[in-house]
C-alpha positions in Angstrom: -59.3 -18.7 9.0 -57.0 -17.2 11.6 -54.4 -14.8 10.6 -51.1 -14.6 12.5 -50.3 -11.1 13.1 -47.2 -9.3 11.9 -44.2 -9.5 14.3 -46.1 -12.1 16.8 -44.1 -14.2 18.3 -46.9 -16.4 19.1 -47.4 -19.9 17.6 -48.0 -20.6 13.9 -51.1 -22.4 12.7 -48.8 -25.9 13.0 -47.9 -27.5 16.0 -44.5 -26.6 17.3 -42.0 -29.5 17.4 -41.3 -29.9 21.3 -43.9 -31.8 23.3 -44.1 -29.2 26.0 -45.3 -26.6 23.5 -47.4 -29.5 21.7 -49.1 -30.1 25.0 -49.9 -26.4 25.2 -51.3 -26.0 21.5 -53.3 -29.3 21.9 -55.4 -27.5 24.9 -55.6 -24.3 22.5 -56.8 -26.7 19.6 -59.4 -28.7 21.9 -61.0 -25.3 23.0 -61.2 -23.7 19.7 -62.9 -27.3 18.5 -65.6 -26.8 21.8 -66.5 -23.6 20.7 -67.0 -24.4 17.1 -69.5 -27.3 18.1 -71.1 -24.9 20.6 -72.2 -22.5 17.8 -73.3 -25.0 15.5 -75.5 -27.1 18.3 -79.3 -26.2 17.4 -80.2 -27.7 20.9 -79.1 -24.9 23.3 -81.7 -22.6 24.7 -79.6 -19.6 24.2 -80.4 -17.9 21.2 -77.9 -18.2 17.9 -76.8 -14.5 17.9 -76.0 -14.7 21.9 -74.3 -17.7 21.4 -72.2 -16.2 18.3 -70.8 -13.4 20.4 -69.9 -15.6 23.5 -68.0 -17.8 21.3 -66.0 -14.9 19.5 -65.3 -13.7 23.0 -63.7 -17.0 24.0 -62.0 -17.5 20.8 -60.5 -13.9 21.5 -59.2 -15.3 24.8 -58.2 -18.3 24.0 -56.2 -16.3 20.7 -54.6 -13.7 23.7 -53.6 -17.1 25.5 -51.8 -18.3 22.4 -50.2 -15.2 21.2 -48.7 -14.6 24.8 -47.2 -17.9 24.8 -43.4 -17.5 25.0 -42.0 -18.6 21.9 -38.5 -17.8 22.6 -38.0 -20.6 24.3 -39.3 -22.2 21.2 -37.2 -20.9 18.7 -34.0 -20.9 21.5 -34.4 -24.8 21.8 -34.7 -25.2 18.3 -31.8 -22.6 17.1 -29.4 -24.6 19.9 -30.5 -27.9 18.2 -29.2 -26.6 14.5 -26.0 -24.9 16.2 -24.9 -27.7 18.3 -25.2 -30.0 14.9 -23.4 -27.4 13.0 -20.6 -26.8 15.1 -19.8 -30.7 15.4 -17.4 -32.4 13.5 -16.1 -29.3 11.8 -13.1 -27.1 11.4 -14.1 -23.3 12.2 -12.8 -19.7 11.6 -11.7 -18.3 15.0 -13.1 -14.7 15.3 -9.4 -12.8 14.0 -9.0 -9.1 15.1 -8.4 -7.4 11.3 -8.1 -10.9 10.1 -11.9 -11.8 9.9 -12.8 -9.1 7.4 -15.6 -10.5 4.9 -13.2 -10.7 1.9 -10.7 -13.1 3.6 -13.9 -15.1 5.0 -15.2 -15.5 1.5 -12.1 -16.9 0.6 -12.0 -19.5 3.1 -15.4 -20.4 2.3 -14.0 -21.2 -1.5 -11.9 -24.1 0.3 -14.8 -25.6 2.2 -15.0 -23.5 5.4 -18.2 -24.7 6.9 -18.6 -22.5 10.2 -17.1 -19.1 10.8 -17.2 -15.9 13.3 -17.3 -12.0 12.5 -14.2 -10.0 14.1 -15.1 -8.9 17.7 -18.0 -6.5 17.8 -18.3 -3.9 20.6 -21.8 -4.1 21.7 -21.5 -0.5 23.2 -20.1 0.8 20.1 -22.7 -0.7 17.9 -25.5 0.4 19.9 -23.9 3.9 19.4 -24.2 3.4 16.1 -20.7 3.0 14.9 -20.2 2.4 11.1 -17.1 0.2 11.8 -18.9 -1.7 14.5 -22.1 -2.3 11.8 -19.5 -3.3 8.8 -18.5 -6.5 10.7 -22.0 -8.0 10.8 -22.1 -8.5 7.2 -22.1 -11.8 6.0 -20.7 -13.6 2.8 -23.6 -15.7 1.1 -21.5 -19.0 1.1 -20.7 -18.7 5.0 -22.7 -22.2 5.6 -22.9 -21.3 9.5 -21.9 -17.9 10.6 -22.0 -16.0 14.0 -21.4 -12.7 15.5 -19.1 -12.3 18.4 -19.8 -9.4 20.5 -17.8 -8.2 23.5 -20.3 -7.1 26.3 -20.2 -7.3 30.0 -23.9 -6.4 30.7 -26.9 -8.2 29.6 -29.2 -5.6 28.7 -26.4 -3.9 26.5 -25.8 -7.5 25.1 -29.8 -8.4 24.3 -30.0 -4.7 23.0 -27.1 -5.7 20.6 -28.4 -8.6 19.5 -31.7 -7.2 18.9 -30.0 -4.1 16.8 -28.0 -7.6 14.5 -31.4 -8.9 13.7 -33.0 -5.5 12.9 -30.3 -5.0 10.2 -31.1 -5.7 6.9 -27.6 -6.4 5.9 -26.7 -9.1 8.4 -27.8 -12.7 8.6 -26.5 -14.5 11.7 -27.1 -18.3 13.0 -25.7 -17.6 16.6 -24.1 -15.2 19.0 -20.4 -15.8 20.6 -19.8 -13.7 23.4 -16.0 -13.0 23.9 -14.5 -14.0 26.9 -11.0 -14.7 25.9 -9.3 -11.5 24.4 -6.3 -10.6 26.1 -5.8 -7.0 24.3 -5.1 -4.3 26.9 -7.4 -2.1 25.2 -10.3 -4.5 25.9 -9.9 -6.0 29.1 -9.2 -2.6 30.7 -12.9 -2.2 30.1 -13.8 -5.1 31.8 -14.4 -7.1 28.7 -12.7 -10.3 26.8 -10.6 -12.5 29.0 -11.1 -10.2 32.4 -14.8 -11.9 32.3 -13.0 -15.3 33.4 -12.0 -13.7 36.9 -15.6 -14.5 38.1 -17.6 -17.8 37.1 -20.6 -16.5 38.9 -20.7 -13.3 37.3 -20.1 -14.9 34.0 -22.8 -17.4 34.5 -25.3 -14.6 35.2 -24.2 -13.0 32.0 -24.5 -16.0 29.7 -28.0 -16.9 31.1 -29.2 -13.3 30.8 -28.1 -13.3 27.4 -29.5 -17.1 26.7 -33.1 -16.6 28.2 -33.3 -13.1 26.3 -32.5 -13.8 23.1 -34.1 -16.3 20.1 -30.6 -16.9 19.0 -28.4 -19.5 20.2 -25.4 -18.0 22.4 -22.1 -19.7 22.6 -18.9 -18.5 24.4 -14.9 -18.3 23.5 -13.1 -18.5 26.6 -9.2 -19.0 27.5 -8.0 -21.7 30.4 -8.1 -18.4 32.8 -6.7 -15.2 33.2 -3.5 -15.1 35.0 -1.1 -18.1 34.8 -1.4 -18.9 38.2 -5.1 -18.5 38.5 -6.2 -21.5 36.0 -10.2 -21.4 36.4 -11.5 -23.6 33.1 -13.4 -26.2 34.9 -15.0 -23.4 36.7 -16.0 -21.2 33.9 -17.0 -24.1 31.9 -19.4 -25.3 34.1 -20.8 -21.8 35.1 -21.4 -21.4 30.6 -22.9 -24.3 30.1 -25.1 -24.8 33.2 -26.3 -21.0 32.1 -27.9 -22.8 28.9 -24.8 -22.0 26.2 -25.2 -23.9 22.9 -21.1 -24.5 22.9 -18.1 -23.6 24.4 -14.7 -22.7 22.8 -11.6 -23.2 24.6 -8.2 -21.3 23.8 -5.5 -23.4 25.4 -3.7 -20.8 27.1 -4.3 -18.5 29.6 -4.6 -14.3 28.6 -1.4 -13.7 30.4 0.4 -16.0 28.1 -1.4 -14.5 25.2 0.2 -16.7 22.1 3.9 -17.1 23.8 3.2 -20.9 25.2 2.1 -23.9 23.6 -1.4 -24.3 23.7 -2.2 -26.8 26.5 -5.0 -29.5 25.2 -4.6 -31.5 28.5 -6.7 -29.0 30.4 -9.0 -28.7 27.5 -9.3 -32.6 27.5 -10.0 -32.4 31.4 -12.8 -30.2 30.4 -14.4 -32.3 27.8 -14.3 -35.2 30.2 -15.8 -33.2 33.3 -18.5 -32.1 30.9 -19.5 -35.1 29.3 -19.1 -36.8 33.2 -21.7 -34.2 34.3 -24.4 -35.1 31.6 -23.3 -32.1 29.3 -21.8 -34.6 26.6 -24.3 -32.7 23.9 -22.8 -29.4 24.8 -20.0 -29.0 22.3 -16.5 -28.2 23.1 -14.2 -26.8 20.6 -10.8 -27.0 20.9 -8.2 -23.9 19.7 -4.7 -23.3 19.7 -1.6 -24.4 17.7 -3.5 -26.2 14.6 -1.6 -25.9 11.6 -2.3 -28.7 9.5 -5.4 -31.3 9.1 -3.6 -34.0 10.8 -2.9 -32.0 13.9 -6.7 -31.2 14.1 -7.9 -34.6 13.3 -5.4 -35.8 16.3 -6.4 -33.4 18.9 -10.1 -34.3 18.0 -9.7 -38.0 18.4 -7.2 -37.7 21.9 -8.7 -34.9 23.6 -12.7 -36.0 22.3 -13.2 -32.2 21.4 -16.1 -31.8 19.2 -14.8 -29.7 16.8 -11.6 -27.4 16.4 -11.2 -23.8 15.8 -8.2 -22.1 13.6 -6.8 -18.8 13.4 -3.3 -18.1 12.6 -3.1 -21.6 10.8 -6.1 -20.5 8.3 -4.2 -16.8 8.0 -1.0 -18.6 7.0 -2.7 -20.8 4.6 -6.7 -20.6 3.9 -6.9 -24.1 2.2 -6.6 -25.6 5.3 -10.4 -26.0 5.6 -9.8 -28.0 1.9 -6.9 -30.2 3.8 -9.4 -31.0 6.6 -12.4 -31.9 4.6 -10.0 -33.9 2.2 -7.7 -35.4 5.2 -4.7 -34.6 2.8 -2.2 -32.0 2.7 -2.3 -29.7 -0.3 1.1 -28.1 -1.4 -0.3 -25.6 -4.0 2.7 -24.4 -6.7 3.9 -21.0 -6.4 1.9 -20.1 -9.5 -1.5 -21.5 -7.7 -0.4 -19.4 -4.4 -0.4 -16.3 -6.6 -3.7 -17.3 -8.0 -5.1 -17.3 -4.5 -3.5 -14.1 -3.2 -4.8 -12.6 -6.2 -8.0 -13.4 -5.6 -8.2 -12.2 -2.0 -7.0 -9.0 -3.9 -10.1 -9.2 -6.1 -12.4 -9.8 -3.1 -11.0 -6.7 -1.6 -11.6 -4.7 -4.6 -15.4 -6.1 -5.0 -15.9 -5.6 -1.5 -14.4 -2.2 -0.3 -14.7 -0.8 -4.3 -12.2 -0.9 -6.9 -11.0 3.5 -6.6 -8.9 5.2 -4.4 -11.3 4.9 -1.5 -11.6 1.3 -2.0 -7.7 0.9 -2.1 -7.3 3.0 1.0 -9.8 0.9 3.3 -7.9 -2.4 1.4 -4.9 -1.1 2.9 -5.9 -2.0 6.4 -5.8 -5.5 5.6 -4.4 -6.6 2.0 -0.6 -6.0 3.3 -1.3 -6.9 6.7 -2.1 -10.3 5.5 1.0 -11.1 4.0 2.4 -11.1 7.3 0.8 -14.7 7.9 0.7 -15.5 4.3 4.5 -15.1 3.9 5.1 -17.8 6.9 3.6 -20.6 4.6 5.5 -23.9 4.2 4.3 -27.1 3.3 4.1 -30.0 6.0 3.4 -33.0 4.6 2.4 -35.9 7.5 5.2 -38.3 6.4 7.7 -35.9 7.1 6.4 -33.7 9.9 3.9 -35.8 11.4 6.2 -37.0 14.0 7.5 -33.7 14.9 3.9 -32.3 15.1 3.4 -34.5 18.2 6.5 -33.7 19.9 5.9 -29.8 19.3 2.8 -28.0 17.1 4.8 -26.9 13.7 3.1 -23.3 14.0 5.6 -22.5 16.8 8.4 -23.9 15.0 9.0 -20.8 12.5 10.3 -22.9 9.7 11.9 -20.4 7.1 11.8 -21.1 3.7 15.2 -21.9 2.1 14.2 -21.7 -1.5 16.7 -20.0 -4.3 13.7 -19.2 -6.7 13.4 -15.1 -6.7 9.6 -15.2 -6.7 9.7 -17.7 -3.6 11.9 -15.8 -1.7 9.7 -12.4 -2.7 6.6 -14.5 -1.1 8.2 -15.7 1.8 9.7 -12.1 2.8 8.5 -10.9 6.0 9.9 -7.0 5.6 6.4 -5.0 5.6 7.8 -2.9 2.8 7.9 -6.0 0.5 4.4 -6.9 1.6 3.0 -3.7 0.1 4.5 -3.9 -2.9 3.3 -7.5 -3.2 -0.3 -6.1 -2.2 0.1 -3.3 -4.9 0.9 -5.7 -7.9 -2.0 -7.9 -7.1 -4.6 -4.8 -6.6 -3.2 -3.2 -10.1 -3.3 -6.7 -12.0 -6.6 -7.8 -13.9 -5.7 -11.5 -14.2 -3.8 -14.2 -12.3 -1.2 -14.2 -15.5 -0.5 -10.6 -15.1 -0.1 -10.7 -11.6 2.1 -13.9 -11.7 4.3 -12.1 -14.5 4.6 -8.7 -12.5 5.4 -10.7 -9.2 8.2 -12.4 -11.1 9.5 -9.4 -12.6 9.7 -7.4 -9.3 11.2 -10.5 -7.3 14.4 -9.7 -9.5 14.3 -6.1 -9.6 16.9 -4.0 -8.3 13.8 -2.7 -5.7 13.4 -6.0 -3.8 17.3 -6.6 -3.7 17.2 -3.1 -1.8 14.6 -4.2 0.3 16.5 -7.2 1.3 19.4 -5.7 1.7 17.9 -3.0 4.2 15.9 -5.2 6.1 13.2 -3.2 7.6 10.3 -4.3 10.2 9.6 -7.6 10.8 6.0 -8.2 12.7 5.9 -11.4 14.6 3.0 -12.6 16.7 3.1 -10.2 19.7 2.1 -11.3 23.3 -1.6 -9.6 23.4 -2.0 -9.6 27.0 -2.2 -7.5 30.1 -5.8 -7.3 31.2 -6.9 -4.4 33.1 -5.2 -3.1 36.1 -6.7 -1.6 39.2 -7.6 -3.2 42.7 -7.8 -6.9 40.7 -4.9 -6.8 38.7 -2.6 -9.8 38.6 -0.1 -8.0 36.3 0.4 -4.6 35.0 0.5 -2.9 31.5 4.0 -3.3 29.7 5.4 0.2 29.7 8.8 -1.0 28.2 12.1 -1.4 29.5 14.1 1.3 31.3 16.7 3.2 28.9 20.0 2.1 29.4 22.9 4.5 29.4 24.1 5.9 26.3 26.0 4.6 23.6 29.0 6.3 22.3 29.3 6.8 18.6 31.9 4.0 18.6 30.0 1.6 20.3 27.3 2.3 18.0 29.6 1.9 14.5 30.8 -1.5 16.3 27.2 -2.5 16.6 26.0 -1.7 12.7 29.0 -3.3 11.4 28.2 -6.7 13.5 24.6 -6.5 12.3 26.1 -5.9 8.8 28.2 -9.0 8.5 25.4 -11.2 10.5 23.1 -10.1 7.2 25.8 -11.0 4.7 26.5 -14.2 5.9 22.7 -15.4 6.4 22.0 -13.9 2.8 25.0 -15.7 1.3 24.1 -19.1 2.6 20.5 -18.7 1.5 19.0 -17.3 4.3 16.3 -15.0 4.7 16.7 -11.2 6.1 15.8 -10.6 8.6 15.8 -13.5 10.7 13.0 -15.2 11.9 
């Protein structure tokens, strides 16, 4: 019996699945069989001890040949087939900065999420031992297909980060995604994210280096281009697929557009058609941008031919969008049911970060923030909004709830102070029933009325644009507008009076303040 050395990358005692590897294995097996027959032959003139010694030497040589065979290719091809199947016909959770935390992904898994990605991880920071980056590698046990997204622009750095990920005892990952689409200035100024889209040739070299050097399947998430006047989606898709990527996700906007324009699915369709015509129809292309309902997702897949869709803000607004996609039906949870869902999220935060002061402090980076999106929830049944969704994406309409129910008004409020109070109540409640009761009481309290009257900060989608400056810049970092002439006290008083009247008029008509 031959034992397989620990940590060896060579073939096991069974033939590998691909034909090329089977041929190699057959050759080795036949040589082993010849040695066995030669040793057992009694007609040989060479004495038995000498025959045995020579046979052992031959077996060692054959064994070295077997174990020096490059099985990373085997693993990569096998991984690639699995990942391409796992990323086809699915609704996938996007890599979400802050929103892609493990408790939220766990909540999405409860609603049938089949594939997901981690928050973006800086490869360089991970290699330097950053505990924050390392924490982002963790996977919830019910995440069926899970990928870690790295931000890097160097092959060696990326491969070292992948190796460190595989050595981690707390991480289990199915594939690696390369971030080529993040438009945040802090990312692009380092030459990462969407700034990689400026050179398809360099992008091809980077992806190919990761594919050739990794056992794991490699995917990439990109945008239509970096600047709006230099859209090069077709060139970048060609570069990535020819480099051997297992799948490509396309966000239908440029980095410069951020989230301010409707996603351009026509260009995504062109990329799908061009890849299929070039013989790469087996490489999944995943469409991303402005998906809020299951019927928008199904229509995008049918019209454009994308293999799957990816959701970000749609999932943040209603984590049950995965259930809707699976059931092909709109689910409009009652107020009580939504409170139960929100309380479950708070419970998952406790279990993940800890049910103590330190755990609460860590959770507060995420829990109140989630209500910036959860407060935007509004039911969109297909029979009432299907036609409108064709004319303009529903996620861009910003419909504000006009319910006169106090608890609904609380849950729909965009004020960060209200979000903090909701998070506190959910954290301190030991059951769904208690959370529902306390939120009801708070929605009718003077404290909440004061929050409504005073307004507060209302955080809308930020345009996360502005890649790095320098010789190749196409647009610069926004430094803020120039200060205008200083207003007099009388002008300030007049403006405040007008705003107060506007607020009173909106609230009296059942609207929400601050306005959307």
